[in-house]
Every structure is written in C-alpha cells, then in structure tokens.
DSSP file (Angstrom, degrees, kcal/mol; ACC not computed):
  #  RESIDUE AA STRUCTURE BP1 BP2  ACC     N-H-->O    O-->H-N    N-H-->O    O-->H-N    TCO  KAPPA ALPHA  PHI   PSI    X-CA   Y-CA   Z-CA
    1    1 A M              0   0    0      0, 0.0    25,-0.2     0, 0.0     3,-0.0   0.000 360.0 360.0 360.0 112.9   -3.7  -12.1    8.3
    2    2 A S        +     0   0    0     23,-0.1     2,-0.3     1,-0.1    45,-0.0   0.554 360.0  39.8-106.2  -8.7   -7.5  -11.8    8.8
    3    3 A S  S    S-     0   0    0     22,-0.0     2,-0.2     2,-0.0    -1,-0.1  -0.962  75.6-113.5-140.1 159.0   -8.0   -8.3   10.0
    4    4 A T        -     0   0    0     -2,-0.3     2,-0.3    21,-0.1    21,-0.2  -0.534  32.3-178.3 -85.5 155.4   -6.7   -4.8    9.2
    5    5 A R  E     -A   24   0A   0     19,-1.2    19,-3.5    -2,-0.2    -2,-0.0  -0.991  33.3 -92.7-150.9 152.5   -4.7   -2.8   11.7
    6    6 A S  E     -A   23   0A   0     -2,-0.3    17,-0.3    17,-0.3    15,-0.0  -0.310  51.0 -98.7 -63.2 147.1   -3.1    0.6   11.8
    7    7 A C    >   -     0   0    0     15,-2.3     3,-1.9     1,-0.1    -1,-0.1  -0.438  24.5-130.7 -64.6 136.6    0.5    0.8   10.7
    8    8 A P  T 3  S+     0   0    0      0, 0.0    -1,-0.1     0, 0.0    -2,-0.1   0.709 108.3  58.7 -64.0 -17.6    2.9    0.9   13.7
    9    9 A D  T >> S+     0   0    0      1,-0.2     4,-2.6     2,-0.1     3,-0.6   0.239  70.5 118.9 -90.9  13.4    4.6    3.9   12.1
   10   10 A W  H <>  +     0   0    0     -3,-1.9     4,-2.7     1,-0.2     5,-0.2   0.816  67.4  56.6 -55.8 -36.1    1.3    5.9   12.1
   11   11 A P  H 3> S+     0   0    0      0, 0.0     4,-1.2     0, 0.0    -1,-0.2   0.942 113.7  40.2 -62.0 -42.7    2.6    8.7   14.4
   12   12 A T  H <> S+     0   0    0     -3,-0.6     4,-1.8     1,-0.2     3,-0.3   0.923 116.6  49.7 -67.7 -44.2    5.5    9.5   12.1
   13   13 A L  H  X S+     0   0    0     -4,-2.6     4,-3.6     1,-0.2     7,-0.2   0.862 104.7  58.9 -64.2 -35.0    3.3    9.0    9.0
   14   14 A L  H  < S+     0   0    0     -4,-2.7    -1,-0.2    -5,-0.3    -2,-0.2   0.865 106.7  48.0 -62.4 -36.1    0.7   11.3   10.5
   15   15 A E  H  < S+     0   0    0     -4,-1.2    -1,-0.2    -3,-0.3    -2,-0.2   0.899 118.6  39.8 -68.9 -40.5    3.3   14.1   10.7
   16   16 A E  H  < S+     0   0    0     -4,-1.8    -2,-0.2     1,-0.2    -3,-0.2   0.912 135.8  13.4 -75.2 -44.9    4.5   13.5    7.1
   17   17 A V    ><  +     0   0    0     -4,-3.6     3,-1.8    -5,-0.2    -1,-0.2  -0.680  64.3 174.2-137.0  78.4    1.1   12.9    5.5
   18   18 A P  T 3  S+     0   0    0      0, 0.0    -1,-0.1     0, 0.0    -4,-0.1   0.714  78.8  60.0 -63.6 -20.2   -1.8   13.9    7.8
   19   19 A D  T 3  S+     0   0    0      2,-0.0     2,-0.3    -5,-0.0    -5,-0.1   0.574  96.6  73.8 -83.2  -8.8   -4.4   13.3    5.1
   20   20 A L    <   -     0   0    0     -3,-1.8     2,-0.5    -7,-0.2    -3,-0.1  -0.807  59.5-163.1-108.6 147.2   -3.5    9.6    4.7
   21   21 A H        -     0   0    0     -2,-0.3     2,-0.4     2,-0.0    33,-0.3  -0.923  14.7-154.7-128.8 106.8   -4.2    6.8    7.1
   22   22 A F        +     0   0    0     -2,-0.5   -15,-2.3    31,-0.1     2,-0.3  -0.651  17.3 172.8 -87.0 132.6   -2.1    3.7    6.5
   23   23 A K  E     -AB   6  52A   0     29,-2.3    29,-2.6    -2,-0.4     2,-0.5  -0.916  33.0-114.0-130.3 159.2   -3.3    0.3    7.6
   24   24 A H  E     +AB   5  51A   0    -19,-3.5   -19,-1.2    -2,-0.3     2,-0.3  -0.840  40.8 169.0 -96.3 130.9   -2.0   -3.2    7.1
   25   25 A Y  E     - B   0  50A   0     25,-2.7    25,-2.8    -2,-0.5     2,-0.2  -0.899  38.5-107.9-131.3 158.1   -4.2   -5.5    4.9
   26   26 A S  E  >  - B   0  49A   0     -2,-0.3     4,-1.9    23,-0.2    23,-0.2  -0.565  40.0-111.1 -75.6 158.9   -3.7   -8.9    3.3
   27   27 A V  H  >>S+     0   0    0     21,-1.9     5,-0.7    18,-0.8     4,-0.6   0.893 121.1  52.9 -58.4 -38.4   -3.4   -8.5   -0.5
   28   28 A A  H >45S+     0   0    0     17,-1.8     3,-1.0    20,-0.2    -1,-0.2   0.912 108.1  49.3 -63.9 -42.7   -6.8  -10.2   -0.8
   29   29 A E  H 345S+     0   0    0     16,-0.3    -1,-0.2     1,-0.2    -2,-0.2   0.831 101.6  63.5 -65.0 -32.7   -8.4   -7.7    1.6
   30   30 A A  H 3<5S-     0   0    0     -4,-1.9    -1,-0.2     1,-0.1    -2,-0.2   0.667  93.0-144.4 -70.0 -16.2   -7.0   -4.7   -0.2
   31   31 A Q  T <<5 -     0   0    0     -3,-1.0    -3,-0.1    -4,-0.6     3,-0.1   0.949  25.9-165.3  49.3  58.6   -8.9   -5.6   -3.4
   32   32 A L      < -     0   0    0     -5,-0.7    -1,-0.1     1,-0.2     5,-0.1  -0.233  30.9 -75.5 -70.3 161.2   -6.1   -4.4   -5.7
   33   33 A P    >>  -     0   0    0      0, 0.0     4,-2.2     0, 0.0     3,-0.8  -0.226  42.3-118.0 -57.7 147.2   -6.7   -3.8   -9.4
   34   34 A S  H 3> S+     0   0    0      1,-0.3     4,-2.4     2,-0.2     5,-0.2   0.850 113.3  56.9 -59.2 -37.3   -7.0   -6.9  -11.5
   35   35 A E  H 3> S+     0   0    0      1,-0.2     4,-1.2     2,-0.2    -1,-0.3   0.833 108.7  48.3 -65.5 -30.1   -3.9   -6.1  -13.6
   36   36 A V  H <> S+     0   0    0     -3,-0.8     4,-0.8     2,-0.2    -2,-0.2   0.924 110.1  50.7 -71.5 -46.2   -1.8   -5.9  -10.4
   37   37 A L  H >< S+     0   0    0     -4,-2.2     3,-0.7     1,-0.2    -2,-0.2   0.877 106.8  54.9 -60.5 -38.3   -3.2   -9.2   -9.1
   38   38 A V  H >< S+     0   0    0     -4,-2.4     3,-1.2     1,-0.2    -1,-0.2   0.904 108.0  48.8 -62.0 -40.6   -2.3  -10.9  -12.4
   39   39 A S  H 3< S+     0   0    0     -4,-1.2    -1,-0.2     1,-0.2     3,-0.2   0.633 112.3  50.5 -75.2 -11.0    1.3   -9.8  -12.1
   40   40 A L  T X<  +     0   0    0     -4,-0.8     3,-2.6    -3,-0.7    -1,-0.2   0.102  68.4 124.5-109.0  20.9    1.3  -11.1   -8.5
   41   41 A R  T <  S+     0   0    0     -3,-1.2    -1,-0.1     1,-0.3     4,-0.1   0.689  70.9  57.6 -60.0 -18.4   -0.1  -14.5   -9.1
   42   42 A D  T 3  S+     0   0    0     -3,-0.2    -1,-0.3    -4,-0.1    -2,-0.1   0.449  90.6  87.4 -89.6  -0.1    3.0  -16.2   -7.5
   43   43 A I  S <  S-     0   0    0     -3,-2.6     2,-0.8    24,-0.0    -3,-0.1  -0.855  88.3-115.9-101.7 131.2    2.4  -14.3   -4.2
   44   44 A P    >>  -     0   0    0      0, 0.0     4,-2.3     0, 0.0     3,-1.0  -0.524  27.4-157.9 -67.5 106.7    0.0  -15.9   -1.6
   45   45 A M  T 34 S+     0   0    0     -2,-0.8   -17,-1.8     1,-0.3   -18,-0.8   0.804  85.9  47.6 -60.2 -36.1   -2.8  -13.3   -1.5
   46   46 A A  T 34 S+     0   0    0    -19,-0.2    -1,-0.3   -20,-0.2   -17,-0.0   0.691 118.4  40.4 -80.7 -17.4   -4.2  -14.2    1.9
   47   47 A E  T <4 S+     0   0    0     -3,-1.0     2,-0.3   -21,-0.1    -2,-0.2   0.762  93.8  84.5-103.3 -29.9   -0.8  -14.3    3.6
   48   48 A E     <  -     0   0    0     -4,-2.3   -21,-1.9     1,-0.0     2,-0.3  -0.579  69.0-140.4 -82.1 136.3    1.2  -11.4    2.2
   49   49 A A  E     -B   26   0A   0     -2,-0.3    16,-0.7   -23,-0.2     2,-0.4  -0.650  12.4-164.6 -97.6 151.6    0.6   -7.9    3.8
   50   50 A I  E     -B   25   0A   0    -25,-2.8   -25,-2.7    -2,-0.3     2,-0.6  -0.997  11.3-148.7-130.3 136.6    0.3   -4.6    2.2
   51   51 A C  E     +B   24   0A   0      9,-0.4     9,-3.4    -2,-0.4     2,-0.3  -0.930  44.8 135.4-105.6 114.7    0.6   -1.3    4.1
   52   52 A A  E     -BC  23  59A   0    -29,-2.6   -29,-2.3    -2,-0.6     2,-0.7  -0.977  62.5-122.2-155.6 161.3   -1.6    1.2    2.4
   53   53 A D  E  >> - C   0  58A   0      5,-2.7     5,-1.9    -2,-0.3     4,-0.9  -0.952  30.9-169.8-104.4 104.2   -4.2    4.0    2.4
   54   54 A L  T  45S+     0   0    0     -2,-0.7     3,-0.2   -33,-0.3    -1,-0.1   0.820  79.2  59.9 -69.8 -31.2   -6.8    2.4    0.2
   55   55 A E  T  45S+     0   0    0      1,-0.2    -1,-0.2   -34,-0.2   -35,-0.0   0.875 117.8  30.2 -64.9 -37.0   -8.9    5.5   -0.1
   56   56 A H  T  45S-     0   0    0     -3,-0.3    -1,-0.2     2,-0.1    -2,-0.2   0.418 106.1-122.4-103.2  -0.1   -6.1    7.4   -1.8
   57   57 A N  T  <5 +     0   0    0     -4,-0.9    21,-2.6     1,-0.2     2,-0.4   0.938  60.6 145.0  57.9  51.2   -4.4    4.4   -3.5
   58   58 A V  E   < -Cd  53  78A   0     -5,-1.9    -5,-2.7    19,-0.2     2,-0.4  -0.983  33.4-158.4-123.2 128.9   -1.0    5.0   -1.7
   59   59 A V  E     -Cd  52  79A   0     19,-2.7    21,-1.9    -2,-0.4    -7,-0.3  -0.845  15.5-135.1-107.2 142.6    1.2    2.1   -0.7
   60   60 A N    >   -     0   0    0     -9,-3.4     3,-1.4    -2,-0.4    -9,-0.4  -0.854  14.4-164.7 -94.8 105.7    3.9    2.4    2.0
   61   61 A P  G >  S+     0   0    0      0, 0.0     3,-0.8     0, 0.0    -1,-0.1   0.709  81.7  70.5 -67.4 -18.3    7.0    0.6    0.5
   62   62 A A  G 3  S+     0   0    0      1,-0.2    -2,-0.0    -3,-0.1     3,-0.0   0.775 112.1  28.9 -67.7 -24.4    8.7    0.4    3.9
   63   63 A H  G <  S+     0   0    0     -3,-1.4     2,-0.4   -12,-0.2    -1,-0.2   0.093 109.6  81.1-122.5  21.4    6.1   -2.3    5.0
   64   64 A T  S <  S-     0   0    0     -3,-0.8   -14,-0.1   -14,-0.2     5,-0.1  -0.985  87.3 -97.8-134.4 140.3    5.2   -3.9    1.7
   65   65 A D    >>  -     0   0    0    -16,-0.7     4,-2.1    -2,-0.4     3,-0.9  -0.283  34.1-128.0 -52.1 131.0    6.9   -6.6   -0.4
   66   66 A P  H 3> S+     0   0    0      0, 0.0     4,-2.5     0, 0.0     5,-0.2   0.799 108.1  59.4 -56.4 -30.2    8.9   -4.8   -3.2
   67   67 A R  H 3> S+     0   0    0      2,-0.2     4,-1.9     1,-0.2     5,-0.1   0.882 107.2  46.2 -66.3 -36.6    7.2   -7.0   -5.8
   68   68 A I  H <> S+     0   0    0     -3,-0.9     4,-2.6     2,-0.2     5,-0.2   0.917 111.8  50.7 -70.3 -43.5    3.8   -5.7   -4.7
   69   69 A V  H  X S+     0   0    0     -4,-2.1     4,-2.2     1,-0.2    -2,-0.2   0.925 110.7  49.6 -59.2 -45.6    5.1   -2.1   -4.7
   70   70 A A  H  X S+     0   0    0     -4,-2.5     4,-0.9     1,-0.2    -1,-0.2   0.909 111.5  48.5 -61.6 -42.9    6.5   -2.5   -8.2
   71   71 A A  H >< S+     0   0    0     -4,-1.9     3,-0.6     1,-0.2    -1,-0.2   0.901 111.1  50.4 -64.8 -40.5    3.2   -3.9   -9.5
   72   72 A L  H ><>S+     0   0    0     -4,-2.6     3,-2.0     1,-0.2     5,-0.9   0.869 102.9  60.0 -66.2 -36.0    1.2   -1.1   -7.9
   73   73 A R  H 3<5S+     0   0    0     -4,-2.2    -1,-0.2     1,-0.3    -2,-0.2   0.780  98.4  59.8 -61.9 -25.2    3.5    1.5   -9.5
   74   74 A E  T <<5S+     0   0    0     -4,-0.9    -1,-0.3    -3,-0.6    -2,-0.2   0.474 108.5  51.5 -81.5  -1.1    2.5    0.1  -12.9
   75   75 A S  T < 5S-     0   0    0     -3,-2.0    -3,-0.1     2,-0.1     0, 0.0  -0.260 115.4 -74.1-113.0-157.5   -1.1    1.0  -12.1
   76   76 A Y  T   5S+     0   0    0     -2,-0.1    -3,-0.1     2,-0.1     2,-0.1   0.370  96.9 108.6 -85.1   4.7   -2.8    4.1  -10.9
   77   77 A W      < -     0   0    0     -5,-0.9     2,-0.3   -19,-0.0   -19,-0.2  -0.405  57.4-145.8 -79.5 158.5   -1.4    3.6   -7.4
   78   78 A Y  E     -d   58   0A   0    -21,-2.6   -19,-2.7   -22,-0.1     2,-0.3  -0.893   9.2-132.8-116.0 149.4    1.3    5.8   -5.8
   79   79 A D  E  >  -d   59   0A   0     -2,-0.3     4,-2.5   -21,-0.2     3,-0.2  -0.676  38.5-102.4 -91.3 165.2    4.0    4.7   -3.4
   80   80 A L  H  > S+     0   0    0    -21,-1.9     4,-2.6    -2,-0.3     5,-0.2   0.867 121.4  52.3 -57.5 -41.0    4.5    7.0   -0.5
   81   81 A D  H  > S+     0   0    0      1,-0.2     4,-2.3     2,-0.2    -1,-0.2   0.911 110.9  47.5 -63.1 -42.5    7.6    8.7   -1.9
   82   82 A D  H  > S+     0   0    0     -3,-0.2     4,-2.5     2,-0.2    -2,-0.2   0.906 111.8  51.1 -63.6 -41.8    5.8    9.5   -5.2
   83   83 A W  H  X S+     0   0    0     -4,-2.5     4,-2.5     2,-0.2    -2,-0.2   0.930 110.5  48.2 -61.4 -45.8    2.8   10.8   -3.3
   84   84 A L  H  X S+     0   0    0     -4,-2.6     4,-1.3     1,-0.2    -1,-0.2   0.918 112.6  48.3 -62.3 -43.5    4.9   13.1   -1.1
   85   85 A A  H  < S+     0   0    0     -4,-2.3    -1,-0.2     1,-0.2    -2,-0.2   0.904 113.3  48.4 -62.8 -41.1    6.8   14.4   -4.2
   86   86 A R  H >< S+     0   0    0     -4,-2.5     3,-0.8     1,-0.2    -2,-0.2   0.891 114.3  44.1 -67.1 -40.6    3.5   15.0   -6.0
   87   87 A T  H 3< S+     0   0    0     -4,-2.5    -1,-0.2     1,-0.2    -2,-0.2   0.639 108.6  57.6 -83.7 -13.3    1.8   16.8   -3.1
   88   88 A Q  T 3<        0   0    0     -4,-1.3    -1,-0.2    -5,-0.2    -2,-0.2   0.328 360.0 360.0 -97.9   8.2    4.8   19.0   -2.3
   89   89 A Q    <         0   0    0     -3,-0.8    -1,-0.2    -4,-0.2    -2,-0.1   0.475 360.0 360.0 -77.8 360.0    5.1   20.6   -5.7
C-alpha cells in the first residue's frame, strides 16, 4: 500500500465523528509510536493497513488488524469506541 486514501465508511463516520477524518495508511506511513512498533515486529509494516485519524490518534478497529488496535490501546492512542465514549461524556 503506497498511498493513503479516505476510509470507504467516511459518510457514516462523518455523521458519528465529524471532527475526525479517517484514512487508510500502511503501518509504516502512519509513523506509529516506537513502543507500538516494537510490539508489532512480526507484522509486515509496509503491507498491513491501518484506518486512522493521525491528527487525533484515533484508530478505526473495524478496518484495522486487531493486533495493531491492541498495541495502540497500550499507548496514548484511542480506538474509535473509546473516543466516542470519551467525547460523549
């Protein structure tokens, strides 16, 4: 995967979270935190996709490998469900 592209679910996501813009990136393109990358060393970084809003550090678990989502949850990143719960309080 050599370029980013908008998430195909963007119309639905725009209704749920209008402040976020989800795009698909390779893990390498996303420039994830080093502690996350270390825990993902068995995943091919250039081939595996992540659906995320990089500006807000939010990952869409519906379009991202569960191992990546789990690693991101151990950092300062949010998954979409956590973000929605946090912003609706």
